[in-house]
N, C-alpha and C positions, 0 to 999 in steps of 0.2 A: 515814311522809308519804306518807296518802293517794295522791294521785297527784291522775288525771283514773278522775271510774266512771260509766258510761257506763251507762245504763238500758236500751236500748233489748236487746228480748227474742233468743234466741238465738244472741248476739256471741259467739265466742269473741275472752278477754276476755287479751291477753297484754303489757299495759301497762304490770305495778305490780310487780310481784315477788314476786306472794300465792302464797302453796304452794295448786296446786292437786288437791289429796286436801285433807280435812277433820282437822279436829284428833280427835284420839284418843277414841272412843267414851270412853273413862274420864275423857277432863274432859268427856265432855256429862253423862256420868252424877253429876260430883263436883258439877258448874253448879247441876240439880236437883237433890244434896240441899243444897245450898247456899242451896236459894232457899228460906227457909222465911218463921215470922213473925221471924227472929232480925235477919229485913232493918231492922228499924227501930233496929236498932242500928247503933254507927259504927261501919264496923271496924279491927281492929288498927295503931296508927298508924305503927309501924313495919314492918306485912306479913311483922313476924318466919315467923309457917310458909314464908310462901315464901323467906324471907331462909334461913332450917338449912337448907331441902331443895335450893335451890342449894350452899350451902357445899357441904355434904356431895357431892354429885354435881361440884362440882368441888376438892375435898379440902381446903377452905382450913378460915377460922373463923367466924360468920357474922358477927366481925367488922368480916371486908372486903366482906359487900357488904351492896350498896345497891339499895333495887328504883325504880320510877319506873311513869307515869303509863304508856309505851312508852318506848324507850329514848331517843326528840324529846327526849321532856322532861328523862330522866336530862343530855343531852347540854348539852340549857340551865341548866344547873346546871352542869357544867361547865364552861362559859364561862362563866357569871358569878360564879364560887368559888372558881376555877382560872386562870384566864386575865388574868385584869386587870392585868397588867403591866406600866414604859418598855416593853420589847421588846415587838414582835409578834413575835407568834404562828405560827407557818411550817405550811401548808398545802399539798397539790397544786394547781396549777392547773385539774384534769380530777381533780371531787371531788364527796362528795355537797351536792348546793345548799346547802345549811343551811346550812355556815358561813358562807360569808360573813352571811348574814342574821343571826347570832346575833350575830357580829363589829357590825354595824350599831345592834343592839339591844341591844347592852351597854356601846359606846364601846370597842372593844377594836381596839387595834392589826394587823393584820396583811401578811401580806407570803406569794404566791402562788410554789412554787415548782414549775417547771416538768418535766413527766413526760418520758422520754426516747421520743425519735420512734418508739422502739414503745409509746410506755404504757404503761414500767414504770417503777416507783418508784427512785430511784440515793438511797443513805442519805448516798451522802459529800455531794448538795447539800445536805444536812442541817448539816452539820457546819460553824454558826457559830450566832452570838449571836442567843438569844430567850427568847421570855416563856412558851414552847408551844409542842406538835408535837404535829397532831392527822393521824390521817390513814386512813381505810377501810379493812379490808385481808381478803378482797379489799379493791379499790379497786369505786366504783362510781361513776358508769356502763362503766368498762371489763370491772369480773372480774378484772384477773391480778392476783396474788397474790405478796406479799413472803414470802419463806420469814422463817421464827424465828432462825432465826443472826441472818440480816441486823436482826431487829427487835435483838436482844440484842445486838449491834453499833454498834447505838447509842444504847442507853441505857450501854452502855460508855463511851461519850467525851461524849455530856449527861448530865450528870447532877444543873446545876443547878436544869429547869428541867422541869415534868410533861408525858411522853411520852401522850397519848392513844392507842389503837389503835380503833376502829372495828370490833367483828368482826359486824357486820347478819350478815353473808351464811356467815360461815365455817363450819360444815357442814358446808358442798356442795362441802368438797373442800379444806379448809386444815385449819391445823394450829395448835389458837388458845395464846396469847402468857399465857394466867390464871397457868402455871406459873411464869410471870419472874417474877411479881407478888410473889412470894414473897423472890426474888431484890433485887431494884429496887425501893427505897419509894417511885421519883416514876414508877409502871407505872400507868395506870388505862386498865383492859382493858371493852367496853361491847359488851352483845347484846343479843339484841329473841328474843321468842315469836313474833311478826310472821310470819316466813320460816318456819324450820326445822320450828318446833311450831306451826305453821297457827290464829296466834289472833291475828289480822292485828284483826279486832275488837272485841277484848278490848283492846288496848293497855300490853300487856306488855314494860318493858325492864328491865336494869340491869346495873350495875356494881362488878366483882372488882376492888382495887385495898387497899396499906397499911392500914391503922384510919385514920392519920394525915387521907389522903385521901377516903373515905370519911368518916370523921366533921366533915370542916370540907365535906358536900356536903348531912351530915344539919341542921346549923346552918343553909348555906343556904334550904335546901328550907322547916325550920320555921322561919323568920325571914316570909317570905311569904306561903307556899302549902301553905293549908292545906285539898291537897284527898291523903289516901295512894292505895292501892291499891284497891280497892270490896271488897267479900267478897267476892262473885264472881268475880271474876279472880283475888286468893286463892288460891281452891275448884282452879278453872282450871291457875292455875299448878304447883302440887304436882302434881298430875291429870299436869300433861306431861310433867313431869322424871322421876315418876313410873314413867310407861311407857315404856320405853325402847324395848324393843322394837319400838311402835308405829312411834318416831321415825328406828329407824335404817333399817326396813324405806321409809320414805316420804321418807327421804335416798337408799338407795340407788338409787331409781327415778326421784325425778326427778335421783340424778347421769348417768345410767343412759342417761333421755332427750335428757341435754344433749350428749351424746359424739353421739347419734346424728342431733341437728340439726345440731353442728357438722358435723359429717364430711357429711350432706346437701349444708350450703350451702357447705363447700367447690367439692366437683363439681361445684355450679350457679357457681361462681368466683368464688364469697363472699368477701371476703377476712376470715378471723373471728380475735379473739384468743382466746390460750388462758385461759382462765375458768375457776374453781374457786365463784364460785357460783351461783345460781337462771339465768341467765338469759345469750346470748349477747350479743358486741356485735359488728358485720360491720358492712360495706360493698359493694359490689359496685361495680366499677370503672370500670361501660360502667352506672350505674345512678344517677338523680339520688334517696337517700337521703328528699329530702321528699314526694318525686312516689312510692316505693315504699311509702312506708308511710301514702300517698291513696285507691290503687291498692286496697291488704288492708282499707282499713277501708271501702271501696268493696262489699266483697265479706263483711264483716262481722267482719270482725278485727283486731284491735285491737292494736298495739304503740306501742313511745317514739321519737317523735324529735326528737334535741337540736341543737335551731337555735343551735348557741356553736360561738367559736373554734377550730380545730380536729376539731371531734367533729361541725360539721355533715355530713359524707357517713355516718356512723354510725346504725346504728338498735339498739336491743336489743330486744329479746327476752325475756322470760321462756317459761320453760320450761312447757310445761300437760300435760293427762293425754299420754298415747300419741293416741286420737284426733284431737286438740285439733293435737299437734305435726303431724300428718301433714295435716290441713289443710289448715296454715300452710306446710309443704312441697309441698304440692299443688299451690298460689295459685306460691306461687313460680316452680317451677320453670313455671308460664309466662307471667310476671312477667317472667322474666331469659332 
């Protein structure tokens, strides 16, 4: 979900959780090599080469992998194909904003489950009748991480409906639930190449789960959606997974910068939630969040303010380059 995309010059854009570093040079080379007269041909319908690379990377079979035009499209097929049941689906009250949108679009009954006072997710709250469960891990916009052991505990007690773990930010400090898909046939894990692999402009997402779940997603997609991943996206995705060194270097840099920003903001008096994502979620007890966001915008620094219950005093700040982060911290230090 692209969010606000301001076009002004010299903006420090820290509002949409994009990676501050460009994609691997090998990705750019792969796109150039794929940009031939073969673009007159339709792409591989099932994204085969990318599915195979993802399967190899995550040590699963290609029959366990589904690819789509961004994880948002993958999630749309999940809601339409896997969540249409008499019982309501469950997801946190503070979570990715598209979940209720999909429910409304596809006529899916849902119930929100309140996060704890510290914005952590309590697995025990989901041990009730349901038509499916979905939550991001780390959660968005809070950045809080749920331990893999908690996810497995949920899977052991919730065996009759699909559990979807949305891992758009997992590469910035969490342990993926993908290995659990080999033990629990009702688990589906979705990921995106937009964040940790710097490919938001290509729109590439995927899901990993039991072959039966993947087959269901394929049937849904093929029934009405004739838009597979294009040839350039497939080439870019393959190259992104193959350049593991570049990925890990960017990953480590973002994590290190996140810790610098978190520590500095805490020293300024901010309450900063523990984050395993490429952003921080914070509030200052003596300053209104909306006013802080507006003051930063006047200085050319764009961050995200959520005007919603429970989090209306929080700011979500994407981790940028070291220079961008230092500009942010300098301005915040003046404001608070």
